[in-house]
N, C-alpha and C positions, 0 to 999 in steps of 0.2 A: 579644964574639967567642964566648965559651963558650956564651952563650945561643943563638946561631945554630946552633952545632954540635949542641946538645941538641935544638933544634927539628927539624933535618934528620934526626937519628937517629930521633926520634919518628915523623916522617912515613914514613921508610923502613920502620920496624917495622910500621906500620899497613898497609903495602902488601905485606907478606910473604905473607899468605894469598892475595892475588891472583896473586902470582908462582908459587905452588905448587899452586893448585887452580883448577878451572873449573866453570861451570854447564853442564849438558848435558841434552838431551831429544830427543824425536822425536815426529813426528805423522804420521798417515795422513789424507790428504785424498782426496775422491772425489766421485762423483755423489750427488745427493740421493736418499735411500732411503726417507724417510717423507713423507707429505703429509696435510694436512687438506683435505677436499673439502666445501665448504659446499653443502648441499642445502636445498630449500624446507621450511619447517616444516609440521607437520600441518595447521594452520589454512589456510595457503595452498593446500595440496593439496586440501583439502575445497572451498575456494572455487572453484578452477579444475577440480575433479574430476580431479585428476592421479593417476596410478597409480604414480608414482615413489616411491622410499623417502624417508622424512622424516628430519630431523635432519642430522647431519654424519658424514662418514666420516674416520676417522683411522687410518691403518695403513701397512703396508709397500708400497712400490711394486714391489718385486721379491720373488721367491722367495729366502728367506735362504740356501738351500743353494747358489745360484749364486755367491755372494760368499764362501762359507765358506773355500775355499782361499786366497783373497786376504787375508782377515782373519787367517787362521791364520799366514800368512807374516810378518805384522807382529807379532802378539801372541805368537807362540812365542819371538820375541826380546825384545820389550818387557817382557812379563810375567815373564820369567825372567832372561836375561842382564842386561838393562838395570837392572832393579830390584835384582838381586843385587850388581852392580858399583858402584852409586851409593848416595848417601845422600839422604834427604829434604831438600828446600829449600822453594821456594814458586813460585807462578805457573806451574805445569806443568813446572818445571825441577828437576833434582836436582844435587847437588854430587859432584865426583870429584876426587881428587888427580891432578895432571898425570902422576904416575908410572904411573897406571892408565889414562890417557886413550887411549893407543895401542891397548891391547887392546879397549877399549870401541868405538873407531872400526872396528877390524877386525871385531868382531861385528856392528856396524851394517851394514857393507859386505856381509858375507855374507848377512845378512837381506834387504838391499835387492835383491841379485841374485835371490833366491827370489821376492821381492815383484814385481819387474818381470817375471819369467817368468810368474807367475800372472796378472798384468795383461794380458800379451799373449795368454795362453790365453783369458781372458774376452773380450777384444776379438774374437778369431777366432770365437767362438761367440755373438756379440752378438745375431744374429737369433734364436737359440735362447733366449737370456736374455729377450728381449722377448716371445717367444711364451709362455714360462713366466709372465711377468708378466701378460700378457693373460689367460691361463687362470686365474691366481690371482684377479684382480680382476674378471673377467667383466663384470657389468652396469655397473659404474662406470668401466670402462676408457676409454670415450669421453670421460669427464669429465677424465681425468688423462693422456690420451695425449700431450698437448703437453708434459708434464713430462719425457718420456723423451728423453735425448740420443742422438746418433748414436754409432757406435763410435769415430769420430775424437774426438768431444767427450769421451767416456769416457776415452780414452787421455790427452788433454791435461789433464784435471782430476784424474786419479788419480795419487797420488804418495806416496812414503815419504821424508820429509825429516828431516834431523838439525838440531839447534840447539846451538851451542856459544857460550857467552857468558862474558865476564870477570865476576868477582864484584864487585858494587857495593861500594865502600868508603865509609866515613863521610866521609873527606877529600874525596871528589868533590863533596860537598854543601855545603862550607863557604861557597861564594859565594851560595847561596840560602837557607841555614838558619842560625839562631843556634847558638851553641856548645851550649846546652842541648838543642836539637833534634838536633844532630849526635850528642850523647852518647846520646840515645834510640836513634838508628839503630845506634850502636856496640853498645849493649846488646842490640838485636835480633839482630845478627850473632853476638854471643857466645852468646845463648840458642839460636839455630839450630844453632850448632856443638855445644853440649852436648846438644841433642835428637838431633842426628845420631849422636853417640857412643853415646847411650843406645839408639838404634835398632839399631846394630851389635851392641852387647852383648846385646840382646834376641834378635837373630837367632841369634847363637852359642849363647846359653843354650837357646833353643827347639830348635835343631838337635841340641845335645848331649843334651837331655832326651829327645828322640825316640830318639836312638841308645842312650841308657842303657836305655830301656824295651825296645827291641828286643833288645838284648844280654842283658837280664836274664830274658827269657822263653824257653820251650822251643820257641817257634814258629819256622817257617822264616825264616832270615835272608836278607834281600834286599840286593843290592849297593848299592842306593840309600841304605841306612842311613848308610854312610860317605861316599858320593858327595855327598850333599846338604850335609853339613857341610864337606866338602872344597871344594865350589864357593864357599862363603862365605870360607873361609880363603884360597883362591886369589885372591879379589877384594880382599883387605885392602890391597894396594898402592894401590888407588883409594879404598877406604873409609876408610882412616886419614888423613883430611884434616888438614894442619897447622893449628895455632891461629894467632892473630895474631902470635905471636912466631916462627912458622916451625917449631915443634916438633911432631912427631908424637906420638901418645899411646903412650908406651913400654909401659904395661900391656897395651894392646890388641895391640901388636906381640909382646910376650912370650907372651901367652896363645895367639896364633895360631901361634907357633913351637912351643909345647908341644903344642897339639892335633895338629900335623903330626908331631912326633917321638915323642909318647907314646901317641897314639890311632890316627892314620891310617897308622902304619907297618906295621900288621898287614894281611895279605892276607885278603880275604873268604873264600876257600876254606879257609885255615888256621883261621879263626874257626869255620867250620862243623864242622870235624873235631875241634878241640881245645877241649873244654869249659872247661878251666882257663884257657886264653888268653882265651876269650870272657868268662869271669867277671872276669878281670883288667882287661880293657878296659871292662867294664861299671862296675867300681869306679873306674877312671880317669875315665870320663865323668861319674860321679856327683861325684867330687872337683872336676872342672872346673866342673860346674854350680853347686856350692856357692860356688866362688870368684866366678863371674859374678853369682850372687845377691847376694853381699856388695858387689860393685862397683855393682850397680844400686840398692842402698839409698841410695847417695850422690846418685842422680838423682831420688828420689821427693820 
């Protein structure tokens, strides 16, 4: 009986990470933008006395500026909020603690509204976009004209979608893998967790290093100096993913609280006016950087 309880407890422990974190990601889909157009070789041209260009053409179907607002709507969220609020995983997905998932989804929803708005604007000016494409590709346009969709096809194929998945656990694979193979999967999960923690520590260190440099010079102080590190600290709810035992990293939680209370408590305008306060915050940033460097030595 005791053995059964022990086994049940072990299985429950292994699934704690799944109960407290998720995998998430997003992708942008749309119309084909590049194409390779095969054309006759030089030998064939000479044989048939053709005046057409030889070789093949590989390039953009559209003027890239026509899709710039649409791409910006996706990447302004993905490259900043998404990458800041999540930790590296694999297969195009990243990991986030469930505690931070709500904020992540809210950010995605706001970005999707902007994306859908830009998609409709592009569809409304589809004739103009095709005219720009024709002007850009000129002589080869007749060869690629069939590749261009209608405005309706553009709308149906263009989307910004999110992906939220449960974390795969080693116990899920017991029926198909041997115990030694399952242990390999478990070790991979542990390694990914450690690499994720290292990534967060590095982000904090790099942000603090930049703040220290800016605070230590006589150059003009920009508000982004503290905002950038503040964004990372604000995302720690999602970045501090629990381990297999369900425990968050207390050191990471502690240093996040200290950055907030000992560095980010100063107003940027006060720092610009008060040289002593500015130097004190530069010293504090330096102290925190050194602590993070010590933490990172354990991950090398």
